[in-house]
Each structure stands twice: as C-alpha cells, then as structure tokens.
C-alpha positions in Angstrom: -1.9 -11.9 -9.7 1.7 -10.9 -8.8 4.7 -12.5 -10.4 6.7 -14.7 -8.1 10.0 -13.1 -6.9 13.2 -14.6 -8.1 14.9 -16.8 -5.6 18.3 -16.2 -7.2 20.9 -14.9 -4.8 23.1 -12.3 -6.3 26.8 -11.9 -5.5 28.6 -8.6 -6.0 29.5 -9.3 -9.7 25.9 -10.4 -10.6 24.5 -7.3 -8.8 27.0 -5.1 -10.7 25.9 -6.6 -14.0 22.2 -6.0 -13.1 23.0 -2.4 -12.1 24.8 -1.7 -15.4 21.8 -3.1 -17.4 19.4 -1.0 -15.3 21.4 2.1 -16.0 21.5 1.1 -19.7 17.7 1.3 -19.7 17.5 4.8 -18.2 19.6 7.2 -16.1 19.0 6.9 -12.4 20.2 8.7 -9.3 22.2 7.0 -6.6 19.1 6.7 -4.4 17.0 5.2 -7.1 19.6 2.6 -7.9 20.1 1.7 -4.3 16.3 1.2 -4.0 16.3 -1.0 -7.0 19.3 -3.1 -5.8 17.8 -3.6 -2.3 14.9 -5.5 -4.0 17.3 -8.2 -5.0 18.3 -11.1 -2.8 22.0 -10.6 -2.0 24.4 -13.1 -0.4 26.3 -11.8 2.6 26.2 -8.2 3.9 23.7 -6.6 1.5 24.4 -3.0 2.3 28.2 -3.5 1.9 27.7 -5.2 -1.4 25.3 -2.5 -2.6 27.8 0.2 -1.5 30.6 -1.5 -3.3 28.6 -1.7 -6.5 27.5 1.9 -6.3 31.1 3.1 -5.6 32.3 1.1 -8.6 29.7 2.6 -10.8 30.6 6.1 -9.6 34.3 5.5 -10.2 33.5 4.4 -13.8 31.2 7.5 -14.2 28.1 5.4 -14.9 26.4 7.0 -11.9 26.6 10.7 -11.3 23.9 12.7 -9.5 25.4 16.0 -10.5 25.2 15.2 -14.2 21.8 13.6 -13.7 20.4 16.8 -12.1 21.9 19.0 -14.8 20.4 16.8 -17.6 17.1 16.4 -15.9 16.7 20.2 -15.3 17.6 21.0 -18.9 15.2 18.4 -20.3 12.3 19.6 -18.2 13.1 23.3 -19.0 13.3 22.7 -22.8 11.1 19.7 -23.4 8.3 19.7 -20.9 8.5 23.5 -20.4 8.1 23.0 -16.6 8.8 25.7 -14.1 11.6 25.8 -11.6 9.7 24.5 -8.6 8.4 21.4 -10.4 12.0 20.4 -11.3 13.2 21.0 -7.7 10.3 18.8 -6.4 10.9 16.0 -8.9 14.6 15.9 -8.1 14.0 15.7 -4.4 11.7 12.8 -5.0 14.4 11.1 -7.0 16.8 11.4 -4.0 19.2 14.0 -5.3 21.0 16.0 -2.6 19.7 19.5 -2.0 22.9 21.3 -2.8 23.1 19.6 -6.2 19.5 20.5 -6.9 20.0 24.2 -6.0 23.1 24.4 -8.1 21.9 22.7 -11.2 18.4 24.1 -11.3 19.6 27.6 -10.8 22.2 27.1 -13.7 19.5 25.7 -15.9 16.9 28.4 -15.2 19.2 31.5 -14.9 18.5 32.8 -18.4 14.8 31.7 -18.4 12.0 34.3 -18.5 9.4 32.7 -16.2 6.5 34.3 -17.9 7.6 33.2 -21.4 8.2 29.7 -20.0 4.7 29.6 -18.5 3.2 30.8 -21.8 5.2 28.1 -23.7 3.9 25.5 -21.2 0.3 26.6 -21.8 0.8 26.5 -25.6 2.4 23.1 -25.4 -0.5 21.7 -23.3 -3.0 23.6 -25.5 -4.6 25.3 -22.5 -6.7 28.2 -23.8 -7.3 31.6 -22.3 -10.4 31.6 -20.0 -13.6 32.8 -21.7 -14.7 36.3 -20.7 -18.2 36.7 -19.3 -20.3 39.8 -18.5 -21.4 40.5 -15.0 -25.0 40.1 -16.1 -24.4 36.5 -17.2 -24.1 34.5 -13.9 -23.6 31.1 -15.6 -21.0 32.6 -17.9 -19.2 34.2 -14.9 -19.2 30.8 -13.1 -17.8 29.1 -16.2 -15.1 31.8 -16.6 -14.1 31.4 -12.9 -13.8 27.6 -13.3 -11.7 28.0 -16.5 -9.4 30.5 -14.7 -9.0 28.2 -11.8 -8.2 25.3 -14.1 -5.4 27.4 -15.8 -4.1 28.6 -12.5 -3.9 25.1 -11.0 -2.3 23.7 -14.1 0.5 26.3 -13.9 1.0 25.7 -10.2 1.3 21.9 -10.8 3.8 22.7 -13.6 6.0 24.5 -11.0 5.5 28.2 -11.8 5.4 30.9 -9.1 2.2 32.5 -8.1 3.4 35.9 -9.1 4.1 34.7 -12.6 0.7 33.1 -12.9 -1.1 36.2 -11.7 0.8 38.3 -14.2 -0.4 36.1 -17.1 -3.9 36.0 -15.9 -4.0 39.8 -15.4 -3.0 40.2 -19.0 -5.9 38.1 -19.9 -8.2 40.5 -18.0 -9.2 38.1 -15.3 -11.1 39.8 -12.4 -9.0 40.7 -9.4 -11.5 39.0 -7.0 -11.0 35.7 -8.8 -7.2 36.1 -8.7 -7.3 37.0 -4.9 -9.3 33.9 -4.2 -7.0 31.6 -6.2 -3.9 33.2 -4.6 -5.3 32.5 -1.1 -6.0 28.9 -2.1 -2.3 28.3 -2.8 -1.0 30.1 0.3 -3.3 28.2 2.7 
C-alpha cells in the first residue's frame, strides 16, 4: 500500500528549507535536487520557484556539481575500487554535465594504474582466479570457462576496459579462445 501524498503546498521558503534538509542527508547534483523538488506541490510557477531555490543554494555553495563529481570520482576510485567507465556512467545517470564528468574523472584517474585498480577490485570483492582445467577434463573446462566469464563480466560491470581485463586474464593463463569469445561478447 502506498503512502498518501502530502497535500501541503510549498512556497519558496518552505521548498528551500526542504532542499537544505535533503542536502543535509546526502550530497546531490542539481538534476537530482530538481527531480526531488518537482515531486512537491508548489504554489505559483513551480519551475520558477525551483530555479530560484537552486540558484540560491548554488550561491551559498550548498550545491555544486563540479565538487560533487570530484568527490564522487575520488570515493569510487579509492573506496569501491571502480574503474573509470563505471564512474563516468554513474555520473551521467546522476545528471552531471559531460564536461564536468570528463574533467573530474580524468583528474581522479590520471595517476591510477588500471591493472592494479582492477586487481584491487577483485581482491575487495573476493573474486578468485578461475580454476585451471586440463583439455581431457570436459566438465572442468566448462567450469573454468564459466568462472572466467564471471570474472570478466564482473570487471566489465565495475568499469574496466576490455584490454585491462584481458591482460589480467592472460596472466592467469586463461585460454586465448575463451578470451576471444568474451571479447566479442562485449563488442557486440
């Protein structure tokens, strides 16, 4: 059962107070905050009131997409160990402008060794190296291929480049046929 929506009509000051409380709970982008504010019932010209509230928050430096993108990229790089592409995708979903994404993600990932970052991600997620199977053991080969595919897809979801993933898997002595098949899966 859904909760009934509030019938309270917000004026600019009440909407501003609501926005400050929302930003106090967690950082948000301009787009996220606008989406949140549009859910409220607003008296008068809703878009003008929302625009005024957002501009006021920007002037007071409560709302800053550039700072948000920089913090987000650094947290994902150091905490979650995500790759560059995952951070770019997440920031696009959150409504950050493309120029800000490119600038902040490149600054955050300039000094990062992608292979080391991917290995750190695997370690953090406790993803093990695929088991090795002999060609004579068909069931073992199948299991090894499934495990390799699982590692490959986990690294793709985490935002690592295919070349980096292939490099790691080659060092684990994964067969070239399996790597070619996985690589074609991503490019299609």
